[in-house]
C-alpha positions, -999 to 999 in steps of 0.1 A, spaced: 938 282 -63 909 270 -84 881 293 -94 846 288 -81 835 276 -115 862 249 -115 852 239 -79 815 237 -88 824 217 -119 845 193 -98 816 189 -73 791 183 -102 815 156 -116 815 139 -82 777 141 -80 775 125 -115 797 96 -104 776 91 -73 743 91 -93 758 67 -118 768 43 -90 732 43 -77 719 35 -113 746 8 -117 733 -10 -86 698 -9 -100 708 -21 -134 729 -50 -119 698 -61 -99 678 -61 -132 705 -82 -148 703 -107 -119 665 -109 -122 668 -115 -159 694 -142 -155 675 -159 -127 640 -157 -141 643 -146 -178 621 -119 -192 623 -91 -216 649 -64 -222 621 -40 -230 610 -16 -203 578 5 -204 574 34 -181 538 45 -177 527 78 -163 491 82 -151 479 115 -137 443 121 -125 422 132 -155 451 129 -180 455 103 -207 480 76 -199 515 83 -212 540 55 -221 576 54 -229 591 21 -241 628 17 -238 644 -10 -260 678 -13 -244 692 -11 -208 714 17 -220 683 39 -226 669 29 -192 702 37 -176 703 71 -193 667 79 -183 673 69 -147 704 91 -145 686 120 -160 657 116 -136 679 114 -105 700 143 -117 670 165 -122 656 157 -88 687 156 -67 717 174 -83 708 209 -69 704 197 -33 734 175 -35 755 204 -48 743 226 -20 751 200 6 786 192 -9 793 229 -11 784 234 26 806 204 35 835 218 16 832 252 32 830 236 66 863 217 59 880 249 47 871 268 79 887 240 99 920 245 80 
């Protein structure tokens, strides 16, 4: 039987694949927009918070945009996804 660390790693690997699939859909839609209408491959992300100076990040390649999106989604969703997948796995094990 696998250890809990191996199971957690396997669940995190599945989560990473799921996040990558979400980002892939978004990137494909960007490709479609660019092919249809043209435009730049440069993407600027702007953060404005009340009272703070505007912050900009310019990404020169889609690879960098893809990486940033995956990191953002992972930071915001990985923990809750892991909790839910763990509960689902435990529920399946109790059925057996």
